[in-house]
C-alpha positions in Angstrom: 68.1 166.7 34.2 68.4 163.3 35.9 68.0 165.0 39.3 64.6 166.3 38.3 63.5 162.8 37.5 64.7 161.6 40.9 62.8 164.4 42.6 59.6 163.3 40.9 60.2 159.7 41.7 60.7 160.5 45.4 57.6 162.7 45.5 55.6 159.9 44.0 57.0 157.4 46.5 56.4 159.7 49.5 52.8 160.3 48.4 52.0 156.6 48.1 53.7 155.2 51.1 52.0 155.0 54.5 53.8 155.9 57.7 55.3 153.1 59.8 53.1 151.9 62.7 55.6 153.1 65.3 55.7 156.7 63.8 51.9 156.7 63.4 51.5 155.8 67.1 53.9 158.5 68.2 52.1 161.0 66.0 48.7 160.0 67.4 50.0 160.6 70.9 51.3 164.0 69.9 54.9 163.2 70.8 56.5 164.3 67.6 59.2 167.1 67.8 58.2 170.7 67.2 61.6 171.6 66.0 63.8 168.6 65.2 66.7 170.7 63.9 67.0 172.5 67.2 66.7 169.2 69.2 69.4 167.6 67.0 71.9 170.4 67.0 71.4 172.4 70.2 70.4 169.8 72.8 73.4 169.4 75.2 73.3 165.6 74.9 73.5 165.8 71.1 75.9 168.7 70.9 78.8 166.5 71.8 78.1 164.3 68.8 77.7 167.3 66.5 81.1 168.6 67.6 82.8 165.2 67.1 81.3 164.8 63.7 82.3 168.3 62.7 85.9 167.7 63.7 86.0 164.4 61.8 84.6 166.1 58.6 87.0 169.0 58.9 89.9 166.5 59.3 88.8 164.7 56.1 88.6 168.1 54.3 92.2 168.9 55.4 93.4 165.6 54.1 91.6 166.1 50.8 92.7 169.7 50.4 96.3 168.9 51.2 96.5 166.1 48.7 94.9 168.0 45.8 96.7 171.3 46.1 100.3 170.2 45.9 100.6 170.2 42.1 104.3 170.9 41.9 105.5 168.1 44.1 106.1 164.5 42.9 104.4 161.6 44.5 107.7 160.3 45.9 107.6 163.1 48.5 104.3 161.9 49.9 103.4 159.3 52.6 100.8 156.8 51.4 97.9 154.7 52.5 95.8 152.6 50.2 93.3 155.4 49.5 95.1 158.6 50.2 98.5 160.3 50.0 99.9 163.1 52.1 103.0 165.0 52.9 103.6 165.0 56.7 105.1 168.3 57.9 103.4 168.6 61.3 102.7 166.2 64.1 99.6 166.6 66.3 99.9 165.5 69.9 96.9 165.2 72.2 97.7 165.8 75.8 94.9 165.1 78.4 94.0 167.9 80.7 94.0 165.7 83.7 94.8 162.1 84.5 92.4 159.7 86.0 93.4 158.2 89.3 92.9 154.5 89.8 
């Protein structure tokens, strides 16, 4: 119910605000993107950042899932940081494909 109220508030705000001068200038020149989703996710320059963000989010999901599905274990069996607890069974080692020569 509260979300419907928020939708109407944002629609009212969007209808009554003007575009920023910078965006209005870009729009007047016709330099706006035709397909911003494609540019953001499929452009080779941005694809690297999309992959990095995906890996980070998947890692956070693994930590959350592993801490919330171990109902039978006691908290003494977990490692701990201030905001999360985990049971460490595997170690991940990153090995570079090649070394840089100095």
